[in-house]
Structures are given as C-alpha cells and as structure tokens.
Backbone bond lengths (Angstrom), bond angles and torsions (degrees), N, CA, C in turn:
res aa  C-N    CA-C-N  psi(-1)  N-CA   C-N-CA  omega(-1)  CA-C   N-CA-C  phi
1 M - - - 1.463 - - 1.566 107.23 -
2 R 1.210 115.32 138.23 1.511 121.11 178.56 1.545 106.63 -100.39
3 L 1.352 116.26 127.15 1.459 118.42 177.85 1.513 111.30 -90.18
4 P 1.265 121.53 147.67 1.447 124.32 178.21 1.601 112.29 -59.03
5 A 1.328 114.48 143.45 1.483 114.17 178.28 1.498 111.39 -68.45
6 E 1.293 119.72 -29.73 1.458 123.03 -178.75 1.562 109.59 -103.70
7 P 1.352 116.57 150.69 1.394 117.83 174.50 1.509 114.59 -57.85
8 P 1.330 123.78 147.39 1.417 122.27 179.90 1.553 115.79 -75.32
9 F 1.326 115.35 21.18 1.475 119.76 179.73 1.518 108.47 -145.31
10 D 1.303 115.07 170.31 1.515 119.89 -179.48 1.530 109.98 -88.13
11 P 1.318 116.87 108.15 1.519 113.24 179.31 1.442 114.91 -63.92
12 D 1.348 121.56 -20.12 1.459 121.60 176.69 1.564 111.38 -74.99
13 A 1.369 115.59 -6.58 1.505 118.14 175.86 1.480 112.14 -84.12
14 I 1.372 116.89 -10.75 1.476 119.43 -174.65 1.491 109.09 -74.24
15 P 1.364 121.36 120.94 1.427 123.04 179.71 1.492 111.07 -64.43
16 S 1.336 116.80 146.24 1.491 120.45 171.03 1.517 111.89 -80.21
17 T 1.396 116.61 -31.30 1.469 119.45 175.21 1.569 108.56 -137.57
18 I 1.297 111.22 146.14 1.481 121.30 -179.76 1.513 104.16 -134.38
19 V 1.358 118.16 118.41 1.451 122.88 -179.81 1.532 111.45 -132.15
20 L 1.340 110.83 126.88 1.553 115.36 176.19 1.467 101.96 -84.03
21 A 1.389 116.93 124.51 1.455 123.46 -175.78 1.444 113.50 -122.03
22 A 1.279 115.56 173.98 1.463 124.04 170.81 1.479 113.73 52.24
23 G 1.415 118.10 43.24 1.430 122.22 -177.65 1.508 116.38 60.81
24 G 1.391 114.71 28.22 1.476 118.48 178.07 1.565 111.15 94.78
25 R 1.356 115.83 -0.28 1.539 115.73 -179.31 1.513 110.51 -86.33
26 A 1.307 118.51 -2.50 1.554 115.67 -179.87 1.555 105.17 -153.31
27 L 1.329 114.26 159.12 1.397 127.18 175.77 1.585 107.68 -123.30
28 R 1.352 116.91 115.91 1.521 118.45 179.35 1.468 107.15 -100.43
29 L 1.374 111.19 127.11 1.441 120.20 175.17 1.557 112.32 -119.03
30 T 1.357 113.75 140.77 1.421 119.01 174.97 1.499 107.75 -127.23
31 W 1.366 117.04 139.09 1.455 119.46 177.72 1.497 108.34 -110.27
32 A 1.352 114.17 160.46 1.477 122.43 -178.58 1.579 111.78 -54.38
33 G 1.254 119.30 -35.53 1.394 122.06 178.64 1.530 116.26 -65.88
34 G 1.262 115.17 -5.89 1.469 119.04 -176.05 1.519 115.85 99.61
35 S 1.227 119.11 -15.10 1.434 119.42 -177.96 1.581 108.12 -78.13
36 A 1.403 112.07 151.43 1.422 117.99 -174.03 1.565 106.98 -143.36
37 A 1.277 115.91 159.36 1.437 121.19 178.98 1.517 109.58 -154.93
38 T 1.308 114.57 149.90 1.501 121.81 169.63 1.466 107.59 -117.80
39 L 1.290 117.21 118.59 1.524 123.59 179.24 1.524 107.37 -104.44
40 G 1.347 114.96 126.54 1.383 121.92 178.57 1.603 109.16 -70.99
41 A 1.370 112.25 151.80 1.484 118.91 -179.18 1.505 107.52 -64.99
42 E 1.324 121.03 -38.72 1.499 118.95 -179.02 1.520 110.03 -67.00
43 A 1.326 118.56 -39.64 1.490 119.02 177.06 1.467 112.07 -64.15
44 L 1.329 117.69 -40.07 1.490 118.15 177.23 1.564 112.08 -65.90
45 R 1.396 115.91 -39.72 1.451 116.52 179.75 1.503 110.38 -66.16
46 L 1.357 115.61 -42.93 1.554 120.82 173.96 1.493 111.33 -56.64
47 G 1.374 119.71 -32.83 1.468 121.48 -171.06 1.462 109.42 -93.60
48 C 1.368 121.19 9.13 1.532 123.43 173.52 1.499 110.84 -56.81
49 R 1.377 115.83 129.97 1.498 120.86 178.12 1.464 111.39 -112.45
50 C 1.358 118.07 19.77 1.454 114.83 178.94 1.564 111.22 -66.45
51 A 1.365 111.61 174.40 1.486 116.58 -176.67 1.484 112.63 -63.61
52 W 1.412 115.57 -37.19 1.493 120.52 -174.57 1.567 106.25 -69.20
53 C 1.324 115.52 -44.80 1.527 115.00 -178.99 1.535 111.81 -69.12
54 T 1.321 114.64 -38.62 1.520 117.23 177.17 1.568 111.13 -59.61
55 R 1.380 113.46 -43.93 1.471 115.65 179.02 1.536 110.63 -61.07
56 D 1.406 116.28 -45.88 1.450 118.13 177.02 1.535 115.79 -56.29
57 R 1.355 112.95 -36.85 1.406 115.39 -178.41 1.559 109.36 -68.14
58 I 1.350 116.09 -45.21 1.366 121.13 178.26 1.602 113.20 -58.37
59 Q 1.256 114.25 -42.47 1.496 120.01 178.09 1.500 114.73 -82.17
60 G 1.333 116.28 2.94 1.438 118.27 174.89 1.545 114.56 75.47
61 R 1.299 117.69 17.48 1.496 123.73 -176.52 1.521 111.71 -107.82
62 F 1.271 120.51 3.35 1.468 118.32 -178.94 1.527 108.86 -80.11
63 P 1.300 118.77 132.91 1.444 124.19 -177.56 1.549 110.29 -60.74
64 A 1.307 116.23 153.32 1.475 126.81 178.03 1.471 107.08 -77.47
65 G 1.243 120.64 -23.25 1.472 123.31 -175.08 1.465 114.62 -164.48
66 F 1.323 115.63 163.17 1.516 121.03 -178.55 1.617 104.44 -136.50
67 E 1.274 114.70 66.12 1.488 119.22 -167.12 1.576 114.01 -53.08
68 A 1.239 116.69 -47.54 1.524 120.55 -176.30 1.467 118.03 -94.00
69 V 1.397 117.67 7.34 1.395 122.96 -175.86 1.555 111.25 -68.89
70 T 1.338 115.98 146.19 1.430 120.52 172.88 1.484 108.20 -133.19
71 V 1.376 116.29 158.16 1.444 120.54 174.30 1.514 106.45 -83.27
72 T 1.328 116.89 127.50 1.429 124.29 -178.88 1.476 113.40 -108.00
73 Q 1.330 117.65 -19.48 1.445 124.21 -175.10 1.478 110.64 -139.62
74 V 1.334 117.10 131.32 1.478 122.81 169.65 1.485 108.90 -133.31
75 A 1.346 114.92 120.10 1.527 118.50 -178.09 1.536 108.05 -137.80
76 P 1.309 113.81 137.03 1.478 114.12 177.08 1.559 110.35 -71.27
77 L 1.222 114.22 151.54 1.546 122.41 -176.92 1.479 110.36 -132.77
78 G 1.267 115.77 103.35 1.501 122.28 169.13 1.535 115.55 62.71
79 G 1.337 116.22 16.09 1.503 118.81 178.67 1.513 112.82 76.79
80 Y 1.356 119.74 4.13 1.399 118.22 -178.99 1.511 112.52 -131.08
81 A 1.390 119.22 -3.33 1.426 120.48 -176.24 1.528 110.11 -155.62
82 L 1.417 113.92 173.24 1.401 120.25 170.60 1.455 112.05 -117.39
83 H 1.235 120.68 142.31 1.498 124.05 173.80 1.510 106.34 -100.52
84 L 1.340 116.10 119.11 1.452 119.00 -177.51 1.495 109.70 -110.83
85 G 1.327 116.14 145.22 1.481 122.22 173.04 1.555 105.93 -120.52
86 F 1.281 116.05 152.68 1.389 122.21 -174.79 1.542 115.13 -125.71
87 S 1.320 118.23 162.16 1.498 119.73 -174.36 1.458 114.00 -70.68
88 D 1.368 116.78 -12.58 1.530 119.38 178.17 1.478 106.24 -85.61
89 G 1.353 123.14 2.79 1.420 123.75 178.26 1.515 114.70 95.42
90 H 1.318 116.91 -9.47 1.440 117.99 176.91 1.517 111.87 -78.55
91 A 1.362 111.54 125.56 1.492 118.46 -176.62 1.527 111.79 -143.00
92 R 1.367 115.60 37.87 1.447 122.85 179.28 1.523 116.02 -103.49
93 G 1.296 115.14 -4.95 1.444 121.82 -169.63 1.573 110.46 -82.21
94 I 1.326 115.14 128.14 1.455 125.13 172.90 1.562 105.27 -111.75
95 Y 1.388 113.09 118.07 1.463 117.33 -179.17 1.459 110.01 -112.24
96 P 1.387 118.60 96.44 1.417 121.25 174.28 1.556 112.73 -55.19
97 F 1.346 114.59 145.25 1.440 118.76 -176.55 1.516 111.48 -55.50
98 A 1.354 117.19 -37.82 1.469 121.51 -179.92 1.518 107.91 -58.56
99 Y 1.386 117.08 -47.89 1.399 121.39 -179.54 1.480 115.48 -59.36
100 L 1.422 115.66 -41.78 1.450 122.16 176.90 1.547 111.58 -62.89
101 R 1.348 117.97 -35.01 1.402 123.01 174.54 1.534 110.49 -66.37
102 D 1.292 117.15 -43.67 1.435 121.95 177.08 1.562 113.05 -60.78
103 L 1.425 114.55 -44.32 1.419 119.42 173.53 1.565 112.67 -54.98
104 A 1.341 112.28 -44.74 1.508 117.83 177.03 1.457 113.73 -60.64
105 R 1.330 118.56 -41.30 1.449 121.51 177.15 1.496 109.88 -65.68
106 E 1.329 118.17 -43.52 1.443 118.75 179.78 1.578 111.82 -61.76
107 A 1.332 115.34 -42.63 1.417 120.25 175.29 1.451 117.66 -54.81
108 R 1.454 112.11 -43.78 1.503 119.37 176.35 1.514 110.11 -65.95
109 A 1.277 117.91 -39.08 1.455 121.52 179.32 1.560 115.78 -63.50
110 T 1.314 113.67 -29.61 1.436 116.18 -177.24 1.536 112.32 -100.12
111 E 1.279 116.89 1.61 1.459 119.27 171.51 1.471 115.06 -64.22
112 P 1.290 120.04 138.25 1.485 119.45 -177.57 1.542 109.94 -64.09
113 T 1.256 118.96 139.82 1.508 125.22 177.65 1.454 109.02 -85.85
114 P 1.368 118.55 120.95 1.435 121.08 179.01 1.542 112.84 -56.31
115 R 1.349 115.35 137.42 1.498 115.53 178.24 1.499 109.08 -94.60
116 A 1.322 111.52 149.79 1.502 120.57 176.47 1.494 107.69 -73.50
117 A 1.299 117.07 139.39 1.434 121.29 177.77 1.476 114.73 -77.45
C-alpha cells in the first residue's frame, strides 16, 4: 500500500490553543494565523456528525436544540480531531479540526453586523 505524501487533513486547521470555557458552555479555539473563535456547546452538539446523530436526523428525531448542554470531555484524537463528550451523555462525536474551523467560519458569518449610528 502506498501512503499519500501529504497528510489527509489540513495542517493549518490545527488550533494552537483549545480552551474549555464558561463552565463547559463554550470551546475557545485559536489558530496560528491569529484567528480565534468561541463555539458554544449547543452549536457543537447540534453539529455532531456521528452515526447516531446522522440517523436521528434522517429519521426526523434529532432535537432542534440542546439548551442546557455543556461540554464535559475534550480529548485529542489522532492529531487531526477532538473527541467531545456532552452533559447529556452523548460522547460519540469526533470533530476534525477542519470541521471546527468551518463551524467557526459559519458562526462568524451569521453574527449580526453592527449598524452605524
């Protein structure tokens, strides 16, 4: 078997710092280029792409929100992702760094733009 010359992920997506903040209600990420983001626990839980959550979405059983959920576990996984556990007992989510960066970009894109007075 021949391995690829480049890693199968974007090394620039690897955060330089990862901090569980606000009592588990947020995950703060900073990247080497200076960009930073704070992702809420509810957004992370809603963004889970594990097989269980995917099945529940397909079957129309995935909740619309997880208001009181917190992140209870953050563990590195294989140098390319984080394994997150949540206060609702869900701990199957693998969040590749590139996906977390995409979630951060989406969050910034949906933030309200301040209006000039």
